[in-house]
GULO-587255 format. One line per field, with one value per residue (C-alpha): residue in one letter; x, y, z. Coordinates in steps of 0.1 Angstrom, whole numbers, plus 2048, in hexadecimal, padded with zeros to 3 digits. Layout:
REM residues N
code <- (A  ...)
px <- (X  ...)
py <- (Y  ...)
pz <- (Z  ...)
//
This chain:
REM residues 71
code <- (M  R  I  D  P  D  G  N  M  E  L  T  A  E  E  N  Q  D  L  M  D  Q  L  D  I  P  E  N  E  Y  D  D  P  P  V  E  I  E  C  V  G  V  E  N  E  V  A  T  F  K  A  T  N  I  K  T  G  K  S  V  Q  M  V  F  D  L  M  D  E  E  D)
px <- (2FA  2EC  2DE  2EC  2D7  2E2  2D5  2F8  2FD  316  324  337  35C  352  334  34A  366  34C  33E  360  368  347  34A  36F  37B  3A1  3B0  3C0  39D  38F  392  37C  36B  359  338  315  2FA  2D5  2B7  2A3  287  27A  261  257  271  28D  2A1  2B1  2CD  2E0  305  317  33C  338  359  350  32A  32B  30F  303  2E4  2E6  2C9  2C6  2AB  29C  2A1  291  2A2  2AD  2C1)
py <- (2D6  2F2  2F4  312  328  312  2F2  2E5  2D4  2E5  2CF  2DC  2D1  2B8  2AA  2A7  294  27D  275  26E  257  244  23F  235  251  253  275  277  278  294  2AF  29C  280  265  26C  26E  27E  27A  287  269  27E  29A  292  2A2  2BD  2A3  29F  27E  27A  25B  260  245  23F  239  225  20C  20E  214  22B  23D  250  274  283  2A8  2BD  2D8  2FC  31D  331  34B  330)
pz <- (C79  C64  C41  C2E  C17  BF9  C0A  C13  C35  C4C  C68  C86  C87  CA3  C8F  C70  C82  C92  C70  C61  C7E  C7C  C56  C59  C42  C43  C4A  C28  C19  C30  C15  BFD  C11  BFF  C11  C04  C1B  C15  C28  C35  C43  C59  C74  C95  C93  C8D  C6C  C65  C4B  C3F  C39  C24  C1D  BF7  BF6  C11  C13  C38  C43  C62  C6B  C77  C8A  C91  CA2  C8C  C97  C8E  C73  C8D  CA1)
//
């Protein structure tokens, strides 16, 4: 996962597919998934996000290690 210069989250294809599977998003909704992502916190070089399927209310936590800007 990366955060682009505009502050948008960029997931790898594998991370994105895993998220869609965990939130039970059907394939026909992949182009505009009903997903809301919020930052829960950043602590000890780890960022935690909560992703929620806004149609079903199902949510998962996503945890990523912080990296230097050069990485």
